[in-house]
N, C-alpha and C positions, 0 to 999 in steps of 0.2 A: 351415367355422371360423367360429367367435363370436369378433370381435375383443374385447379388453379393455373393460370398461365402468370408467369412474371412477366411477360411483355406485353401484356395487352390491358389496354386502360379499362374498358366498360367491362362490369360484370358479367360473368360466365354463368349459365345454366345449370341445372343439376339434371338429373336422368327422367327421358319421360317420353312415350312414342304414339304418331297416327297418321292416317293415310287418307286422301281424297275418297268422299264417300261415293262415288260412282264406280270406287274400285271394290268398295268393302265388301269382302266374304264373297268375291266372284273371281273365275277364271277367264284369262283373254289368252287365245292363242291363235295363230295364223299359221299358213303354209302357204307358201305362194311365191313366183319368181319377181323378185325386187331389183329395182334400179336406185343403188345408195347415193349418187351424186347430183341429181337434178337431170333438166332436159337435156342439157350439151353433154353430159356422162351417159345417157340411156341406149345408145347406140353402140357403144364399146366396152359396158359394162352390165353383166348380168348373172345373178347368182339365185339359187336356191336356197333360204333359210327356212327352216321350222322352228318357232319358237311359241313358248308359253310362258305364262307368268301367274300367279295368285298370291295375293293377300289378304289376311283376315284381321281383325282387331284382337285383342287382348281380351280374356275372359273378364280381366278385372276394370273395364271398360267398353264394352261391346256396342255402344252408340257411336264409338269412333275410332280410327285409327289412325296412329301418329307414323307409319310407314308411307311411303310414296314410291311408284315405280314407273319406268319407263318401258315400254314395250312397241318400238316402231321400227317393223320391216323396212317400211318405205324409206326410212333414214339408215338404217343400219343401226339403230342406237337404242341401247338395253342401260338399265339403270334400275340402282336399289338405293332407297333413302329412309334414313332411320332418323325421325324428328326428335327432339327433346325439349324439356322446357314444361311439360305438362299440360293438362287441361287444352284450349285450342292452340296453344303455343309452338308444340310440336307439330301440330298438323300445316300449322301455315307455315312454319320453318321447312319442312321438307316438300312444301306443293311450292312454294317460292321458287326454291332452288331448280327442282324438276322442270318447273314452266320455263324457267330463264334458258336451260341449258336445252330443252327442247326447240324454244325460239331461237337461240344462236343456230342450232343445226339446219333449222327449217331454212332460214334467211341464207345460211349458207349453201343450200345445196342449189340455189338462183344464179350463184356467182359463177363465173368463169374457171374452167378447170385447171388452166394453167396457172390464176393467179392462187386458186385455193394449194396446188402443189407446191410452189413455191414456200408458202408459209409452212408446209409442214403439220401434219396429221395430229402426230404429238403437241406440238406447240397451239395448235388450235385447242386440242380438248384442253389442256391444261387454262388457255385463256378462258374458256368457256366457263371452267368452275370458278376462277379468279373473279370474273364479272359478275358470276351467281352469288359469288361471297360478299362482292359490296352491293347487293343487291338485298342479303338477309341482313347485312349489318343496318340498312335502313330500316329492316321490318323491327329489328332489337331495340332500336332507340325507345327510350322509356319504361322498358321491363325491369329494370333492376337485374338480381341475381338469379331470375327463371326467365331468363333472356329466351327467344327462340334459337334454337339450334339443329342441326343435322349433319349427320354423316351422309357420304356419297362415294360410291363405288359406281364407274360408268366406263362401258366399253362401247366402240365404234367399229365395226368392220370396213375395211378398206379393201378395195383392188385397184392398182395403179400399176400400168404397163405391165398386166399378166401376174402381178405379184400379188396372193390374198394375204391380206395381215389383219389382227386386230390391237388397236390402239386404245390403253385402258389409262385410267387417271383414278385417283383413291386417296378418300380421308376420314378416320376414324376406324370404326370396328366391323362395318358389313363386310362383305369378302367375295372375291372373285376366285373361283376354281375354273378349271380345265381337266378335262380327261381327253387325252389325245387318242386318235383311232387305234395309233401303232403303239399303245402302252394299254396296261392291264388297270392301273391305278389312277386316282384321281389326284390333282395336283394344286394343292393353294398358291396361288399366285401372287395376291396381296397380301401385306404384311399387316396386323393388328396395330392400331396406334392406342396401344393399351397401359395397363398400370406397370409393365414391366420397362416400357420405352420411358415412363416417367420417372419410375424410382432408380430404374437402372440403365439409363442412356448409353453407357460405355462399353454393356454387357458384352462379350465376344459373340460372334455370329452362331458358332458352334453351341454354346451353352444356351441362347436364346433360342433356338432351334430345339432343344431338350425341354426347355420351360415351357413350350408354346405347346409341345406336342403332350407332356404331361396334362395343362390344362385341358386341350382339346380333347382326352381320351379320359379323363377321369371318370369312374362310375360309380365308385362306393369310398366310405370311410377310410378302408386301409389306404386306397388311392393318396387320400387326402394327406395320410401321416409321412408318404414319402417325403424321403428329401430332396430338395432340389439342389441345382449347381452351386447354388450360394450358401448351403447349409441349411436355408428355412425350410419348414415345413411348407407341402403344398397349399394346405388351406388357407397360409397366410394371405395367399396371391388370389385361388378360387372365388373365394366370397366376394371379392371386388374386381371381378372380371368384366362387369359392366362400366365400370370408369374409364374412362377415354382420357389422350393426351392432346388430343386435337381433332378439330372438329371444322366443319364449313364456316362458321363464324370467327374463327380466329386465323385463317390462313390470310396469308399477304396479298394486295394486288398487284405487285412488283413480279414481272416476270422473270423466272429464274430463282426464284425464292426456294429453299427448300425444305419446303412445308408440307407438299404434298407427294405421293407415288406415280410414278407415270411410267409406261413404256410401249415397245411394240413386239407384238409377237405373229411368228408366221403361224398359219392356220392351215388346214386341208380338211378335205372330203371325210366324213366321220367322226370329227372333231364334236366335244360336246363342250360349252362356255354356259357356267352354273353360278348366279350371283344368290348371295342370302344377305338377310339382316338378324343379328345376333339373337331374335326369336327362332330362328331354324339352328344356328350351330352353336348357342348356348343348352338348349335343351338336348341337342343331338351331341354325340358323340363324332369326332373326325373319321372314324372307321365305320360310323353307321352312314352318315353322309355318304362316304366312300362306295358303301356295301350297297346303297341304293339307289346310286348313279351306275353300278355294273349291271345291277338286275334290271333298273326300268330306263334304258338309253334314251327313249324317247321323251322328248320335253313336257309333253303333256301330262304323260302318267309320272314323268319324274318329282315337278312341282307338286303336283296332287298328293303325293306319296309324302315327300317330306314335309310339308305343312301338317297332314293328317297324323303324322309321328310325333311332330313337334308338339301339336295339340294335345294329344293324348298325353304326352309324356310333361307338359307343363301345370295338366291337371293332377298329376297324382301327388304333388307334395313334397317337399326334401325331406320328410321323415320316410319315404317310401323310394324315393330319387334323387340325390344330391343335385342332379343337374335341372330337377325341375324349378321351372322359371315362368310365372305369366308374361305374356309381352304380345306386341304384334307379331305379326309372322308372314315374312314374303321372301318369296323366289324366285327367280327368272330363270329360263333354260334356253338356249340357243342350239341347234344343233346344224353344223354344214353339212348339207345333203346333195349340193352339187360341185 
């Protein structure tokens, strides 16, 4: 559910999720040497990436999947989108944003290397999301309160002048994780645009991190009764963890607006990048996701296992496991192998 926005004139949607039919319930993976920047860059840039993606619909609506994914080794582009609005609205929102961002980088791959470099990859990724947001706003016209909307967590692999990096941009509550080759633990890179940001925008970073850790690892009723940093019991926030404070339908078209997270991270051979929709990380604890990434470092096995575990958990019911939540589930994993 998208929380009310004081600075948005059009009505905003409630929660709901769906994906492209051609991805429904299937796994897609590739392992090949790819050139990420088009014909002019092929001679100077090569890398080996191994990627896999899997997405399945919720058992509540098996005929549709409101998530959408990007798994494009040829572009070095990967993403998860979690559509909202119910019925066909969520599917339309996630697919419109996915298709626009994919087309943006397909066109960019044909441009001159130096021209692209001058614009800056982080700026370009942010621009792609802002322009996709404008396309989504066209779709939203006339829908009323349950207008189509979506989250977006997008990564682009780059190699420029011998330096390898990952550029990311994020809106909503899908997630980006990295397991660095020289570290044992999974690290969450993205920061959820969630109920905490809406109700506690000025919460100190340290307290927010404690909050998020409690939400991500709650396993039983005893955990829900624990006191949070502001004195409230955890269950006050846990049952509303699907409410988000920001989405693609309400980001600004203006460059530099502080309404999305973005950054550039150095990467090296052996690193694993993982993207998930909340159907994965709401059903599974952070520790369960991190443990799975440690046991199954290959992208194919990692995404398959995460989806299987989340699906099993979602079918248990809250009376058996407090995290159980029927939802569409998507995971994209990329290993830097060369």
